C-alpha positions as CSV (number, residue, x, y, z in Angstrom):
1,M,-118.7,261.4,-144.4
2,S,-115.9,261.2,-142.1
3,E,-115.4,257.8,-139.8
4,F,-114.1,259.9,-137.3
5,A,-116.1,262.8,-135.0
6,K,-115.1,266.0,-135.9
7,I,-113.8,268.9,-133.6
8,I,-114.6,272.2,-134.9
9,L,-112.0,274.9,-133.9
10,K,-113.4,278.4,-132.9
11,P,-112.7,281.4,-135.7
12,G,-108.9,282.2,-136.0
13,K,-108.0,279.3,-133.7
14,E,-106.5,277.3,-136.6
15,A,-103.5,279.2,-137.5
16,A,-101.2,276.9,-134.7
17,V,-102.4,273.7,-136.4
18,R,-101.7,274.9,-139.7
19,R,-98.3,275.8,-138.6
20,N,-97.9,272.2,-138.0
21,H,-98.0,272.5,-134.0
22,P,-99.2,269.0,-132.7
23,W,-101.2,270.0,-129.8
24,V,-104.9,271.5,-129.7
25,F,-106.0,273.4,-126.6
26,S,-109.2,273.0,-125.1
27,G,-109.7,277.0,-125.5
28,A,-109.5,276.5,-128.8
29,V,-112.2,274.2,-129.5
30,D,-115.8,275.5,-130.3
31,R,-117.8,272.3,-130.4
32,A,-117.2,268.7,-131.4
33,E,-119.8,267.0,-134.2
34,G,-120.4,263.3,-133.3
35,T,-119.7,261.1,-130.3
36,S,-116.2,260.9,-128.9
37,R,-114.5,259.9,-125.6
38,E,-111.1,260.5,-124.4
39,G,-108.7,258.5,-126.3
40,D,-110.5,258.4,-129.8
41,I,-109.1,259.7,-132.8
42,V,-110.6,263.0,-134.3
43,E,-110.9,264.7,-137.3
44,I,-110.1,268.6,-136.6
45,V,-111.5,271.0,-138.8
46,S,-111.7,274.9,-139.2
47,S,-114.4,277.1,-138.7
48,R,-115.2,276.8,-141.9
49,N,-114.8,273.0,-142.0
50,E,-111.6,273.0,-143.6
51,F,-109.7,269.6,-142.9
52,L,-106.9,270.5,-140.8
53,A,-105.5,267.0,-139.3
54,L,-106.3,263.9,-137.2
55,G,-105.1,263.2,-133.5
56,H,-105.9,262.0,-130.2
57,L,-108.6,263.2,-128.2
58,L,-107.4,263.9,-124.4
59,Q,-109.0,265.4,-120.7
60,G,-107.2,268.5,-119.8
61,S,-105.9,271.7,-121.3
62,I,-104.3,269.8,-124.4
63,A,-107.2,268.5,-125.8
64,I,-106.0,266.9,-129.0
65,K,-102.6,265.5,-129.6
66,I,-102.1,265.4,-133.4
67,F,-100.1,262.5,-135.0
68,E,-101.4,263.7,-139.0
69,F,-101.7,266.4,-141.1
70,A,-103.2,265.2,-144.3
71,K,-106.3,262.8,-144.8
72,S,-104.9,259.3,-144.2
73,S,-106.0,255.7,-144.0
74,L,-105.0,254.7,-140.1
75,D,-104.4,250.8,-141.1
76,Q,-101.7,248.6,-139.5
77,D,-99.4,249.9,-142.4
78,Y,-99.9,253.4,-141.4
79,W,-98.9,252.5,-137.6
80,K,-96.1,250.1,-138.5
81,S,-94.8,252.8,-141.3
82,R,-94.3,255.5,-138.6
83,L,-92.1,253.0,-136.7
84,V,-90.2,252.3,-139.5
85,Q,-89.2,256.0,-140.1
86,A,-88.2,256.2,-136.3
87,Y,-85.9,253.1,-136.9
88,Q,-84.4,254.7,-140.2
89,L,-83.7,257.9,-138.4
90,R,-81.9,255.9,-135.6
91,E,-79.9,253.9,-138.6
92,R,-79.0,257.5,-139.9
93,L,-77.7,258.3,-136.6
94,M,-75.5,255.2,-136.6
95,L,-77.1,254.0,-133.4
96,T,-78.9,250.6,-135.1
97,G,-76.0,247.8,-135.7
98,N,-73.4,249.7,-133.4
99,S,-71.2,247.6,-131.6
100,L,-70.5,250.4,-129.0
101,T,-74.0,251.3,-128.4
102,N,-76.7,249.1,-128.0
103,A,-79.2,251.5,-126.5
104,Y,-81.7,254.4,-127.7
105,R,-84.8,255.9,-127.9
106,L,-86.6,254.4,-130.6
107,V,-89.5,256.6,-130.4
108,F,-90.1,260.1,-129.0
109,S,-93.6,261.4,-128.9
110,E,-94.0,264.3,-131.0
111,G,-90.5,264.6,-132.4
112,D,-91.4,261.2,-134.4
113,G,-95.0,261.9,-135.4
114,L,-96.4,259.7,-132.3
115,P,-97.5,262.1,-129.8
116,G,-97.8,260.3,-126.2
117,L,-95.4,257.4,-127.2
118,M,-91.9,256.6,-125.9
119,I,-90.1,253.6,-126.9
120,D,-86.8,252.9,-125.6
121,Y,-84.2,249.9,-126.9
122,Y,-82.2,248.1,-124.5
123,N,-80.1,245.5,-126.2
124,G,-83.2,243.5,-127.7
125,V,-85.6,244.9,-125.2
126,A,-88.2,247.3,-126.3
127,V,-89.4,249.4,-122.9
128,M,-93.0,250.8,-124.0
129,Q,-94.4,254.3,-122.1
130,T,-97.4,255.6,-122.9
131,H,-98.6,259.0,-122.0
132,S,-102.0,259.1,-123.7
133,L,-104.9,256.7,-123.8
134,G,-105.1,256.5,-127.7
135,M,-101.6,255.5,-127.9
136,H,-102.1,253.1,-125.0
137,R,-104.9,251.4,-126.9
138,L,-102.5,250.7,-129.9
139,K,-99.8,249.0,-127.8
140,P,-100.8,245.4,-129.5
141,R,-100.3,247.4,-133.2
142,F,-96.6,248.8,-132.3
143,V,-96.0,245.3,-130.6
144,E,-96.4,243.6,-133.9
145,A,-94.3,246.5,-135.7
146,L,-91.3,245.9,-133.3
147,I,-91.3,242.2,-134.0
148,E,-91.6,242.9,-137.9
149,I,-88.9,245.7,-137.7
150,Y,-85.9,243.8,-135.4
151,G,-87.2,239.9,-135.9
152,E,-85.0,237.8,-134.1
153,K,-83.3,240.9,-132.2
154,L,-85.9,241.4,-130.3
155,V,-85.9,239.6,-127.0
156,A,-89.0,241.2,-125.3
157,V,-91.5,244.5,-125.2
158,Y,-92.3,245.6,-121.7
159,D,-94.9,247.8,-121.3
160,K,-94.1,250.4,-118.6
161,S,-97.3,252.6,-118.4
162,R,-98.4,252.6,-114.8
163,E,-97.1,255.5,-113.5
164,T,-97.7,257.5,-116.9
165,M,-101.6,256.4,-117.3
166,K,-103.7,255.8,-114.3
167,P,-103.2,252.1,-112.9
168,I,-107.1,251.3,-113.3
169,I,-105.9,251.7,-116.9
170,A,-102.6,250.3,-117.3
171,E,-100.1,247.8,-115.4
172,D,-96.5,247.4,-116.3
173,Q,-96.3,243.7,-118.1
174,L,-94.9,242.0,-120.5
175,L,-96.3,242.1,-123.9
176,F,-94.0,239.9,-125.5
177,G,-90.7,237.3,-125.4
178,S,-89.1,236.9,-121.9
179,L,-87.9,239.4,-119.7
180,K,-85.0,239.8,-117.2
181,T,-82.6,242.4,-116.0
182,G,-80.0,243.4,-118.6
183,E,-77.0,244.8,-119.6
184,I,-76.6,247.6,-122.2
185,L,-73.3,249.4,-123.7
186,E,-73.6,253.0,-124.0
187,I,-70.2,254.4,-126.1
188,G,-68.4,251.4,-124.9
189,H,-69.2,251.3,-121.3
190,P,-71.5,248.1,-119.6
191,F,-74.5,249.3,-117.7
192,R,-76.8,247.0,-116.2
193,V,-80.5,248.3,-116.7
194,N,-83.4,247.6,-114.5
195,W,-86.4,248.5,-116.8
196,E,-89.1,247.1,-114.2
197,L,-87.8,248.9,-111.2
198,G,-85.9,251.9,-112.3
199,Q,-87.3,255.4,-113.3
200,K,-88.8,256.1,-116.6
201,T,-87.9,253.5,-118.8
202,G,-84.8,252.5,-116.7
203,F,-81.9,254.5,-118.3
204,F,-81.3,258.0,-119.0
205,L,-80.6,257.5,-122.4
206,D,-81.1,261.6,-123.2
207,Q,-77.7,262.1,-121.5
208,R,-75.6,260.2,-123.6
209,N,-73.7,262.7,-125.6
210,N,-73.6,264.9,-122.3
211,R,-71.9,262.2,-120.4
212,M,-68.9,262.4,-122.9
213,F,-68.3,266.1,-121.8
214,A,-67.8,264.8,-118.3
215,Q,-65.6,262.1,-119.4
216,H,-63.9,264.4,-121.5
217,Y,-63.2,267.1,-118.7
218,A,-62.8,264.8,-115.7
219,K,-58.8,264.0,-115.8
220,D,-57.3,264.6,-112.3
221,K,-60.2,266.0,-110.9
222,K,-62.5,265.4,-108.0
223,V,-65.9,265.2,-108.9
224,L,-69.2,265.2,-107.2
225,N,-72.2,263.6,-109.2
226,A,-75.5,264.6,-107.2
227,F,-79.2,263.0,-108.0
228,C,-76.4,260.1,-109.5
229,Y,-79.5,257.6,-110.2
230,S,-77.4,254.2,-111.2
231,G,-74.1,256.4,-111.9
232,A,-73.9,256.9,-115.3
233,F,-72.0,259.8,-115.1
234,S,-69.8,258.8,-112.5
235,V,-68.8,255.9,-114.4
236,Y,-67.7,258.3,-117.5
237,A,-65.9,261.0,-114.9
238,L,-63.8,257.9,-113.7
239,Q,-63.2,256.4,-117.4
240,G,-61.9,260.3,-118.1
241,G,-59.4,260.1,-115.0
242,A,-60.9,261.5,-112.0
243,S,-59.3,261.3,-109.1
244,M,-62.3,260.6,-106.9
245,V,-66.0,260.7,-107.5
246,H,-68.5,261.1,-105.1
247,S,-72.3,259.6,-106.0
248,V,-75.1,261.2,-103.8
249,D,-78.7,259.9,-104.3
250,S,-81.8,259.4,-101.5
251,S,-82.5,256.2,-103.0
252,K,-80.5,253.3,-101.4
253,Q,-81.7,251.5,-104.8
254,A,-80.2,254.0,-107.0
255,I,-77.0,253.6,-105.0
256,D,-77.0,249.8,-104.8
257,W,-77.0,250.3,-108.8
258,T,-74.1,252.8,-109.0
259,E,-71.9,250.4,-107.1
260,E,-73.0,248.1,-109.5
261,N,-72.1,249.8,-112.6
262,I,-68.9,251.2,-110.9
263,K,-67.9,247.7,-110.6
264,L,-68.9,246.6,-113.8
265,N,-66.8,249.5,-115.4
266,G,-63.5,247.8,-113.5
267,F,-63.5,250.8,-110.6
268,G,-63.4,250.1,-107.1
269,S,-63.4,252.6,-103.8
270,D,-60.5,253.5,-104.3
271,R,-61.6,256.4,-106.5
272,H,-65.1,256.0,-105.7
273,T,-67.4,256.7,-103.0
274,A,-71.5,256.5,-103.0
275,F,-73.7,258.1,-100.2
276,V,-77.3,257.5,-99.5
277,A,-78.5,261.0,-99.0
278,D,-80.6,263.9,-99.9
279,A,-78.7,265.7,-102.5
280,K,-80.0,269.1,-101.7
281,Q,-79.1,268.8,-98.1
282,W,-75.7,267.1,-99.0
283,I,-74.5,270.1,-101.3
284,T,-75.6,272.3,-98.4
285,G,-74.1,270.7,-95.5
286,T,-70.8,269.0,-96.8
287,D,-67.2,270.4,-96.1
288,E,-65.9,269.0,-99.3
289,K,-64.7,271.2,-101.8
290,Y,-64.9,269.8,-105.7
291,D,-63.2,270.3,-109.3
292,M,-66.4,269.3,-111.1
293,V,-69.8,269.1,-109.8
294,I,-72.6,267.3,-111.9
295,L,-76.2,268.4,-110.9
296,D,-78.9,266.4,-113.0
297,P,-81.8,266.5,-110.5
298,P,-85.3,265.1,-111.6
299,A,-87.7,267.9,-112.8
300,F,-88.5,270.7,-110.1
301,A,-91.6,271.7,-112.5
302,K,-93.8,269.7,-114.2
303,T,-96.4,272.2,-114.8
304,H,-96.3,276.0,-115.3
305,T,-98.1,276.6,-112.4
306,V,-95.4,275.5,-110.0
307,T,-92.5,277.7,-112.2
308,N,-91.9,280.0,-109.5
309,N,-90.9,277.5,-106.9
310,A,-89.1,275.6,-109.3
311,L,-86.8,278.6,-110.2
312,H,-86.2,279.1,-106.2
313,A,-85.2,275.5,-106.0
314,Y,-82.7,275.7,-109.1
315,V,-81.1,278.8,-107.9
316,H,-80.9,277.6,-104.3
317,I,-79.1,274.2,-105.3
318,N,-77.0,275.6,-107.6
319,T,-75.7,278.5,-105.7
320,Q,-74.6,275.8,-102.8
321,A,-72.9,273.8,-105.8
322,M,-70.9,276.9,-107.2
323,K,-70.1,277.8,-103.3
324,K,-68.3,273.9,-103.3
325,L,-66.6,274.6,-106.5
326,R,-62.3,275.2,-106.1
327,P,-61.2,278.2,-108.4
328,N,-62.1,277.2,-112.2
329,G,-64.0,274.5,-111.5
330,L,-66.8,273.2,-113.6
331,L,-70.4,273.0,-113.0
332,F,-72.8,270.6,-115.2
333,S,-76.1,271.8,-114.4
334,F,-79.4,270.3,-116.0
335,S,-82.9,271.0,-115.9
336,C,-85.5,268.3,-117.2
337,S,-88.4,270.8,-116.3
338,Q,-90.2,271.3,-119.8
339,A,-91.8,274.0,-118.3
340,I,-88.5,275.9,-117.8
341,G,-87.3,277.3,-120.5
342,R,-83.7,277.6,-121.8
343,D,-83.3,281.4,-121.1
344,I,-85.5,280.9,-117.8
345,F,-83.0,278.4,-116.9
346,Q,-79.9,280.2,-117.6
347,S,-81.3,283.7,-115.8
348,A,-81.7,281.0,-112.6
349,L,-77.9,280.0,-113.4
350,M,-76.9,283.8,-113.3
351,S,-79.2,284.5,-109.9
352,A,-77.3,281.6,-108.7
353,A,-73.5,283.0,-109.5
354,L,-74.7,286.3,-107.8
355,E,-75.6,284.8,-104.7
356,A,-72.5,282.8,-104.6
357,G,-70.4,285.7,-105.5
358,R,-68.5,283.8,-108.4
359,R,-67.4,285.0,-111.7
360,V,-69.0,282.5,-114.3
361,R,-68.6,281.8,-117.5
362,I,-70.4,279.3,-120.0
363,L,-68.5,277.1,-121.8
364,H,-71.4,274.6,-123.9
365,R,-75.2,274.6,-123.6
366,L,-76.4,271.2,-123.9
367,S,-79.8,269.4,-125.0
368,Q,-80.6,266.0,-125.0
369,G,-79.3,263.2,-127.6
370,P,-80.4,263.3,-131.5
371,D,-82.3,260.1,-130.9
372,H,-84.9,262.8,-128.7
373,P,-85.4,264.6,-132.0
374,V,-87.4,267.9,-131.6
375,S,-89.6,268.8,-134.3
376,I,-89.0,272.6,-135.7
377,Y,-92.9,273.0,-135.1
378,H,-93.0,271.5,-131.6
379,P,-90.4,273.3,-129.8
380,E,-91.7,272.3,-126.2
381,G,-90.2,269.0,-127.3
382,E,-86.4,270.2,-126.1
383,Y,-87.2,269.3,-122.6
384,L,-83.4,268.9,-121.1
385,K,-81.7,272.0,-121.0
386,G,-77.9,272.1,-119.5
387,F,-75.0,274.3,-119.2
388,I,-71.2,273.4,-118.7
389,L,-69.9,276.3,-116.4
390,E,-66.7,277.1,-115.5
391,V,-66.7,278.9,-111.6
392,S,-63.5,281.2,-111.2
């Protein structure tokens, strides 16, 4: 007899699980055998009582997130082995022990077989964020595994799950070591990261490779970095020889961090100006013309129910950005909305080009970095879509 409650799927609904997709939707569930609550590990079986997978029970349209497709002993070694496998991938990506880059994503949810768990490593500080109650309960085991994997290199483990879990379940807290605002290197560029007050885990590591394109193309260009957050794209553009960079964000705190990072990299006000302003209003209202515009807004659509509104927002802001570009200017446009697929986002950019009345060509299609791997069985994991467009 299984030690876990069973979730029996409806006839014919096991196909997605057999294809290794890690989500079971509530509509596929027939019934449960045994007692289980949100966060519990459950065994998923077909209508013929055939074992399919193990996963964590959730509330909502996604009823179960699967972490194992084989019968397994789920002891401490099991969870440690998953973190070791994630670490070994980052080793193969030349991110661990890298003298120029000491910050990367160690665990990317479904991409690393740990749906509901994110861990970012910042030069000795591991910042953990859980997105499911099941993974949240396993935090002590992950802390133990991190200490074993990194040894003396690990300075602290910080749990930043308050925004992803209900506050009554989780408060942001130090789980190991001592915490302070830290400095990281990303491809040789220093940045200060505040994992306690910053967005997400403190820094947007997923854009690392894409920022190199900004550095590559910025020479002698006047650049607008809208939704700049802590100014990483601005730093790369200045390193690439931009003649002037304007950084815009509605958050005064973000602009303070931007100016701190600009100074940290040796640049001054002669080539950089920061503005506390709503980026959408700024782009619409400014009379400035630019050679390069970077649009990396927060997710306009967090669920499929608001997709239409999000598309209108993407069309509007990209239309305005295209209008502000000089002939042959470059537009870096991103969407981190999982609910907006790449083809849909490209269609929104085409609508923007038509509204702006500009001739537009795609130069590059961009995505998140390889430390945010996407399982071939879970295409939804490719949440970051980006295009570099030439606007004539």
